[in-house]
N, C-alpha and C positions, 0 to 999 in steps of 0.2 A: 137252859139259854137264858129263860127271862133271868133265874137267879146270877146267871154270870154279868149279862148285861148292868143288873145293878150292883154289884160286885165290882165292875171295872168303873162304874160314874162314882160309886164311894169314895174309891181310892184315890181316883186325878183330884175328886173334888179334897180331900182331905192334904191332897200335896201343895194345894194354893194354888187351885183352879186348872181350866180346862181348856184356858186359850191357844194353847200351841200344841193340842194331842189333836192328831187325825181324827174323822171320824170313823173311820173303817177299827181303829184301836179300842173304840168304844160301844162298835157293837153294832155299827149302822153298815146294813149287807148291800152292796155296789155287784151285783151280778156271780157268776160262779165258777170265772174262772180265777187261778189264784195269782197275786202280787209278784213281781219279779223280787230282789231282796229288800232295795229301797224303798220300793214303788214309787218309783220315779222317773223320770224323761232319761236319765243319766245309769236307767239300769241296761238302757241298750249303750253297750260296750264302743266304744271309743269316744262317745256322743261329749260335750263337754258344752258347760250354761256360766254364762257368768252375769250381775247385774252391777249397773251402778246406781247408788239411790240419790237424791235430790231433795231434801225436805230442811228445807231453812228458813230462817223467820217466821212471818206469819201467812203467805201466800204462795210460798214455792213448793210444791207438793208431786216431784213426778219424778221421773229416772229413764233408766234404759237397762230393759234385758238381753242379751247376748246368746243364741243356740250356734253353737258349732255343730256340723254334723260330726267331722271329726278334726283332728291336732293339729293336721297337717298343713299341707297347701291347697286348698280349698279351688283356685280358679287353675291350677295345675291336674289335680284330680276330685273333680268334680263326681256329685253326684246325681243317682237317676231321682227326679223328683217331679211333684205337679202339683197346683195349687185348686181348690175349688172354693167357690165363689157363691155361701149359702145366701148370704144379700149385700148388696155392695157398696152400701152408703158408706165407702171409705177412701182410705188414699193408698193403697199397697201399689209402695211402688217394684217394679222389676218383676212382676208377673206376667207380662205378656213373652218375653223371654223363655220364662220357663216354661208359661205353656205350649210354647213354640217346639225347643229344641228338646223339651224334657227332661232338664237338672240344673242344679244350684250350682252353682262357682266360689259364692263369698259366702260370710258368716250371715245369718238371719237376724234381723235386729228389729225389736218390740219396743215403742216409744210413743210419747202422743203425737197427737194431730199434726200440731205446729211444728212438731222437731222431727219429720220425717225428710226434710232438706238436713238436719245435720248428720242423721242418719246414715243417707245417702252418701255425706264429704267425709264423714268416717271409716264405712268400708270401705271407700275408694281407697282414701289415705291409708289405711291398713293393707291393704290388699298390693298397693303399689310399692310399698316398702319390704312385702316379703321377697327374702331371695328367691330368685328363679321368675321372677315375676319384672323384671329391670324391660323388658320391650314391651309389654302389654300397653296398649291403650285403647282397652275396653273394660269393663267391669260390671253386671251385672246384680247390682247390687238389690238386694232384697230385704225392703223396711216397712214392715206392717205397723199398724197403729191404734190404739184408742185414744175417744175423747176424754181428757180428767179435767176438763175445765169448770167443772161444780166446785173441785178443792184445789187445783194449781191455777196459778196464775197463769194460762196456757199461751197468752198473747207477749209475755214478758221473751217468750221462748228460749229461757232457761239454760235449756241442753247446747251444747256445744259439740263438735266431730271429735275434740279431744275425751270427750268424757262417752262419747261411745265408744271409741278405739279402750278408753279404757274398762269397757264393760267387758269386752272383747277378751282383753289380757287379764282379765280378773277370772276369764272362764277357769271349769275343774270339773273332774268328775266328782260320783260321791252324792253324798247328799245338798241338795239347795233348798236355799231358802226359799218360803211361801210367804202369802199378803203381804203387807205394806212394805213390799221391796221392790227395784227396779221397776219396770214399767209399769208395774201393779202397788206403785204408790198412791196416787190419788185416784183410783178407781174405785167405782162406784157400784153393785150389782143387786138386783132385786130390789133397790132401794137400801141395802145393807153395803155395809165397805167391803170393795172386795181387792182383789189383786193379785197375785201369781201364783198356782196349783199347777200340781203333775200327779201324778197317776203313772202305772205298769203295770203290764199283765203278760204273764210266762205262760206259754202254750206246753201241755204236756209233751214228752219226747216222741209219740206216739204221731204229735201233729204236727212234728218238725223241730220241737222243743223253742221255738221262737220270740223274741222279745218284741212288744209295741211297747213303747213310751208317749206319753203325752202333756204337752205345757200348755197352760192357755194365761191367757191376759183377760178380765173379767171386766166388764165394763156394760151389763147387757141390761136388760128387765124382761118381765112377764109374770109368771103367776108361779112363784117358786115352790119345788115338789122336791122333798126328800126321799127317798127308800117310798115314794109313793103316796105319801103324807101331805096332804095340799097344806103344806107350811105357809105361803103368802096370806092364801087365805083365813087362815088363823091369827097370824102378823096382823093380818088387813093391809097388808101391801103387794097390789095386783096394779096390772094396767088399768089405768084411769082412776084408780084412789087417790093415787100414792102422786101427790102434783112432784115433785122431786124427779122420781124416776121418767113416769109416765110410758116405761116398756120402750123406749128407743135407748140408744149407745149401742156398743159393739162386743164383738169376742175375737179375738186371735187365738186358734188352736195349731198347735206346733207336732203333727202325728210324726213320730219315728219308728223304726224297726231295724233290724237287723236280718230281716228275713230277704232272699234275692228276690226281689220286685221289682218289676219297671215300672214305668211311669205311667202305663195305660191302668195299671193294674192300683198303682199308688193315687191314682183319683180316685178310682171306684172306693179306696179306704176313707180318703179325705170324707166322700161323700157320709160313710158312716158317722162321722163325729158331729155332724147335725142330728143324727140321729142320740148322739147321746147328752148333746144341747139341750134336746127338748125332750128327753127324760128328765133335764131338771126343770123343764119349767119353762122354757126360752122359746120366744116367739118368732127371731127373725124381725122384729116390726119393719115398718120403713123408715124410720133414723138409724137403725142398725146395720154397722160394717163388719158383716161375721164370714173371714176367710179362714180357711184350712189351709195351713203349708203341710203335706205329705211327702218324707224321704227316704231312701233307702240307704241304711250303711254299710250293708254287704260288700268286702272288701273285691269280691270277682266282678262286681259291677260297675266300679270307679271306670270315670269315664277319662281318660287322660285329652290334655290340652289339644297336643298337639301328635297326630300319627300320621305315617307313610301315605300318600294318596292311594286309592284306592285298596287299603288295606280291610280285607272283608275281617269283622267283628263276630267275636267268638264271645256266648255268655251262658252261665247255668241259669235259669229264674224259674219263678215258682208260674204255674198255669191257673187258669180260671178254676177248676176244681177242688184246688187246694187252699181260695181263701174265704173262704164263710167263716173258718177259726179266727183269721185274723179279722172281720169284719167285727166278728163279737168280740172281740182283746179291744177294738178303735173304741167301742160303741161304753163299754165296760169304765176304760179307761180315761173317757171323754167326761161322761160324766161323773166319777169320781176325783177329776180334777177340779172341777168348780166346784164341786162343795167344798173340796180341800182348799180353795182359794177363799172360801168364804169363811171358813173354821180356823183359818190361819191369822185372816186381819181381825186387825184392831181397831177401836174406834181412832176417830182422827178429827179435827179440827183444822181448818184452811181457810181459802181465801175470804176475807170480808166474813171472816168468825162462823164461815158458816161449817157443821158439826155431822158425820156421818157415823151413824152407830155401827158396832160390831153387829155381827148376828145373835141371839140372846140361846148361845146353845145349852143350855140347862133346859129350857122350853121345847126346844127341839128334839133335846135328847127324850124326854118324858114323852113327847107326841109321836115318835118311833117308835121306840121302846113300846108304848099301848098300843100303835096300827100292826106292829109285826105280831100282837099277842093276842 
């Protein structure tokens, strides 16, 4: 294994660097479960993701990321969902209705703190314009955020509702961009450049063959650990050491699965995402908004907007005893998605000439290699 890691590392360096190479491809381990084909949230069939990136002039470094559980009319075909609050220092719109009713009826939007209003307006306008929604008078827009104000002129509120709609319309399946893109354009993680990251896990057929996908918007602090190696300490960036980060910030985590899981067990899956965050050294500090949104794309669990009165609902779903493997999948995929965001992100200069460096990957890979052997 040691020779394999060295060969992979030398190969990617010889090809002109490793800035866009994912850590698992370089031999960094993230658990025992296999990944999906793309190792991305889009391995969950039917789910689509879109970005709108706004990187303009010297001061604008922000954007929007849209996650759609399916490509149809989400208001008419809602999906079971749950939200877990790891630490509530944030502005997550739509949370109470999801907690009350156990479903999501709109695209999920991630953006910056002061653009949540634009996110709501964009989702509402998009939903009202969809065929079949001509008579609706209420839309529960789910919009999450992190504060990118260190690199971005956040007070300028540069995101518009039309740009939110553009992110939704950009949504597609297949590989998705990571790092300095969409809602991750101006974020900072563990004192290094953060961003968008994603990962997935595929359960063996003996455990149902289900897929779990995770997407993160990383903008938080703590003591960075990768594969158990205390990278933050080695790099001199950890809470109360680095004035830039001070361990505060936020992390939005989106958990998707094609497993037939109802809202109560989806909340249990969402809780485990925080365990994945903890494995990277995140501490959910006082000033951190750490929210997990979990949903199932299983077609048999779709919730129609209109049903006849007193109609008994019928559905097939997994019970408690079948959740453990899904819990593990969430933990592993969340951990890897966070580290993927750091590996994909590149050094950025933003507002007032502030500069946030990319994680020094060569050093990290060397330490992880030594730590595992």
